N, C-alpha and C positions, 0 to 999 in steps of 0.2 A: 505494498499500498504504501503509494506516494503523495505525499502533498502536495497540488500547485499554489507551490512557494515561489512568493518575490518578496527583495528587500530592497528599503531607501535610504541611503547618510541626509536627514535635512543638513543645512549648511548652520545650524543650532545644535547637530550631533543627533539629535533626536531620529530615530529609526522606527522609521513607516512598515508593517510585515501584510500584505497579502495572501489570503491562499483562498484558493476563485473553487467554486460548488457550482458549477452553473445551473444543476439540476435540481437547484433549490430555489423557494420563491423571495425566503429571506433573506437576511443578513445577519452578524453580530460586529461588533466594537467595543474594541478594550481601550480604554489610557493604563497602561501600567507603569510603573513606577518603579523601580527596584530599595526599596528601605521599606521594613518594617519595625516589629519590637525589638531584635535584635540589634537596630542602629541608635537605641535611647541611652540615656547613664541612667540612672535608679533615680534619678530625680527626674525624667522625664517618662519613663519606663507606661505608657498609655497612650500619649500623644498621638503618636502612629495613627492608633483607632479611630482617637477625639477628633483629628481632620478627615479622618474617610465618614466620622458622620457629621462634619461643616459644612461639609460639601455639598451635599444634598439641601442645604439650608436658605440658596438662593444665594443670586450672582449679581452686579452691578446692574446688571440687567434685567432680570427673572428673579420672581417672586421662587419659595421652596415648591407651593402650586401652579408655577407655572413651568419649573422643571417638571414634576411628575406628568403633567398635562402636555405639554409638547411629545414624549413620547407613549404613556400609557394611551394617551386619546385617539394616538393611532396606529391599538393594537398591540406596543409591543411593552415588554418587559428590561428593567433596570434593575440594578442592584451594585453592592461592590462588597469586596473584603479584605481586610490584615492578616499577612501573614509576618513571620517573622524576617522574613528575607524583598518579600515583596506586597504589594496593594498593587487595588488592581478596581478600575470603577466602565461598570460595559454594560453596554443592554443588547437585544438581538428586536431587531424590527422588519416590518416589511423592507423588502431593497428601495420600494421604491422613494421609501422616510428615510434612508442612511442620512443623506446629506443632511438633512436636520437634527437626528439623531447625535453628530459628529459630530457638528454646533454647542447642542447639548452638555456634551460630556468635556468638549473642550470648554468652553466656558467655562462649568467646574470646575474644572485640572486649573485651567490660569484667574482668575481673572471669581472665585469667592468672596461671598460678602465679609465674611469671618464676624460679624455686626456680634460686640459685650452683650448684649439678649440674646443672642441667640446661645452661644457659651453658653453663657450663667443657664438657662433653659433645658442646653444637654448634658450637664452636667447631671445635671440629676436623672434625664433619663440613664445615662449611663452608668452609673451606682446605682439605679436599680437592675439593669441588665448582669452590673456585677454580683449581687444579690440573688437573681434568679439564678446562677449559677452556680454562687455557695450551695443553693440548695438543690442543689443536681449531683451527689454523690458522682454519678462517673464522668460527668464533668472536674471535680473537685480533685477525684483522687488523682485526674492525668495534670493537675495544676501541680498540686505535690511530687507529682512524679518525677516533673520536669527541674522543681527545684535538685530534688537530690540527684540527677542526673547530670547539672552542672552548678553547682552549689557559686554563689557570687557570680554570675556572668547574668545578661541578655536572656540567653535562650532559658535559662532556666527562672526566669517570671512569667508568671500570667501574660497574653496580649494585650489585654483590655483594662490595666492598670490595678492600682487599690481606689479606692472610695478617700484617701487624703489627699496622692497624689492627681487625679479627679478634683477635689471640692480645688486645691488649690494653687492649680493649672493657672497662669495668667495670660492672656490674649496678646502680649508680645512672645512673650516662649511660644506661644503655636504658631506665629506667623514665624517668626526666626528660626525654626526647626521644619516649616511648611518652605520657605524663601531659600532655607540653604539646600534642603535634599530634592523639592520636587524640581531639576534642572536639567538640561532635555539630553545631555552624555546620561544622564538616571532613567529615562521619558523611552518606555516604545508603546507606541500607536498599532496596533493590530487591527485586520481586518478579513473575514471569515464570511463564506457562503456565497449570493453573484454580488461580484463585487469584479471592480477596474480601478486596477493598480493605478495608473494613472491620473485617475480624481479621487481615489486615496490621497495618491503624492500630493497633489495643487491642493485640496481639502486641506491638511493636517500642515502643508507649508504656511497655509496663507492666516488659520486657526492659531497656531499654536509658533508664528514668527517671532515674539515679542517673549519666546521663553529663553529664561541666558545657558548657554551653552553649559553649564558644568562651573568645577571638575565634579565629575559623579562622586558621592559619599564612599565611606572608609566604615569598616564595623572592626570590633575587638573582637579578635581570631580568639578562637580555646586553644588554652598555652594547653594541652596534654600532658604536660610531662612533671606542673604547677595542680592540675586541677586535683581535686579532693573528692573524689562523690562521698555522697553519706549511701550508707546499702541499705536502708531502712525508717521512712514513715509509715503509726499508727494513728487512727485518728477514734474516738469511740464518740458516733451518731445516733441517735433514735432514730433508724433504718430498718426495713425488713433487712432488707440481705445485707450480705458484705460482700463491697466491690474491692475488687485487687486492679494494681496495673502493674506489672513486672517487664523493667527498660533494660536491653542488653545494651552498653555502649559498645558501638563499632565504627564506621570511619564513613567519609563526605563520601557529596553525586556523584564526585570526578574520579572514585574506584571503578574503576570494570566490573570488580564484584556484584558492585549493584544489580545486578542482572541476576546474580547469584542470589544475592539477601533476596528480593522478586518473588522470585521458587519458593525458596525454604519461609516466605510468609506466608505463600499460598499456599506450600502442602503444610505449615503450622496451625492456619485458622481464619482463612481470606471465602470459606465459599463452607454449606453444610457438608459437602465431602471431605471436607481438612481432615486432618490427624485430632487437633484437641477439640472441634462438636462435634466425632465418630463419638468420643470419652468420653469425655463430662458434660454433655448434654445426651447424645442417644444412650449409648449406654447407661451412666449410672444416672441418669437426671440429676446431676447436680447445679442447674444451670439452665437458664434462659439464652441466656448473652455471654457466645466467650469469641473472643478473637486474634486479629494478628492486622500491627501493620509496619510498614521499616519506614523509620522518617529518618531522612536523608538533608542534611545543608554541606554548605561552600563542604567542610572542615571534616565537618563531623556528624554523627546520626544516634541513630538507635533503633536498637531489632522491639517492636514493643506490644505485650502481651496484655490483651483488658478483658475482665469477667465480672460479672456475676452472681455472684455465687447462696447457694443456700446458706443460710449464715448456723446450721447445725452442725454441717459435716463441712466446712472451708476447707479443712485441713489435710481431709481424703483427698480432695477436691486440687486442692496445688501439689499431694503427692502424687496424684495422674498427670498434669502438667510437666510436672518434673520429669515423670517418665515420658513425655514423652519431647522433652528434649534428650534426653540423655539416649536413645533410641537412637534417633535423628545422629546424631552425633557414634554412635556405636555398630550401625550399618550400614549400607549406602539404602536408597534410596530402591524402591521395583524397578524395573523400566513402564510396565503399563499407569506407574501412580504417578511415573513424572510426564508422564505423555501429557496423563489428565492435567497436573498441572500447569504446564508450557498454555498445551490447548488454553485449557479458563484463560490464561494472561495476555494471550495474544488473542482468545478471541474478545476480549471487554473494549481491549484496546481498539478494536478494528468495529467492535458494536460502538462505543463511546464517538468514533470521528467522523459518524457518519453525523455528528449533527455539530451547530453551525457554533453554537458556545464551545464547543471541546476543542474544535479545531483554534477555535481562536484563540484558544489557554494553552493549545499545544505551541503554537505560532511564541505566542509571548513569553507564556516560565521557560521555554527554549533559550531564548533570547537574551532572556534575563541572565538564566543561569547556567547558562554555554558559550553565549557570545556568539552563538548559532544554530543555524537549524540541525536537526539530527530528523533523522526521517522518520518516519514509523516503519518502514522497513526495514531500514536496518537497526533500530530495537530488535524487532518479532527475529533477524535475524542473531541477534546477539544472546536471547530467548531460547530460542533453537539447538544454541552450542550450546549450553551447560550441560556439564555432567554429573551424573549421581555421583565421582568422585570427590566432585568440584562444591557440592552441597556438604554435602559429609565435610572436609576440613573445616569450611565456613561454622557449621554446627560445633563444630570440635572445641572453633578457635572462639567462637560469643559464650556458647554453653556452660562461661567460668561463673563462679559462684563471688570472683571477684569484678568482674564485672557487667555485675547484675545489681540493679539499684526496684524496690519494692515498693511499693504506697498501695497504703487498705483502711479504708473507711469502713466500718464496722461496729453492728449494737454489740457486740461480744466486748469484752475487754480486752485491753490494751493485752494485759501481760497473758493470757490466752492468745491471741493472733500473733503473739512473738515466737511464741513458740511453737503453735503450727505452722508458720514462715520458717524454725530454725528447722525443725525434721521435716520438711517434704525438701530443704535445700543441703539435707545436711549430707549426703553422698552425690550432689552434682562436682560435676570435675571445679579443677582449682580449690 
């Protein structure tokens, strides 16, 4: 599968990326900036997400309502997200309305009003969002895990910030962060669907012509030698289940073994055929939700396993999970199981890229993460080339106790949970 891709770099270093899909009616547009939570100091924690909210509150020439009506009033959909290394403002619309939608997104990106009244109002919204996440143990346990894996580093802090930070953040601090980070060298405008590359380039060049070129900001890298990850955090909370998140520290996305890590995660817990789902849920009925994922950043990452477990049998579930880690390390995966994992990963990629939004996401993320486009067929070839021996070798490397951090939120006593995890991990390598 090969994307019909073109790229143009403007004079102010903004990159315009297109993936043409002439068979569809719609088009997607995303304005990307290579900045997120890991670019923030402790005092700034949460500012990237705060800015994301504020860009929807109006510009010099459009109110918040006018922004939404310009896109939703034409049958479109728009949204945004903030991650550790990127922020994206995007929309999907019928192709005849793409020019207007691009104008709206560029106006939000370049000329947000950032009115004091809007900032003060949005503080309350974000603080309530923080409280909502704190009431969701499956989310909270992930925040705790990040703090364990990357202590005293921006990657270990919640993207949304803290109520204290959000409450005291000033307009000048917000504006200064945006001015320094939202620059041409750090900006990508990605289009996919029924699009014309030359027309997209002309529109972006006109709409973002006054955006300063840069330089692109840098973030603090993880110093692996100085890092002192914490092994365990247990919190007692009046809930019905025990929520668990286990993270095995690993390499970043530039490592060629990222394809091995993807298949290792699929084998563990990315679908209903996976080992953890079959053993923990189907065979023993100890969980409704159990899953895994490889979370890779520029120079570091983690293979994360999460579950909501029956409170009375958490120890048993942990032992079963650790048993699957050990099985993958001790014995190469069989040919048929490996083929199913590859077919799943490749099939999910192919199905996803039928969507204009997903093709737009693909080219935008590739440009910021790798500074180039990696074609989907290249990824598929790399996945197909992974061997059972490579998966076993990675499992042996990762599934070590000194690589593991574990976060638990449970209705049971913290002392009991600590005993459960200690017993379960007693035979894990390292």
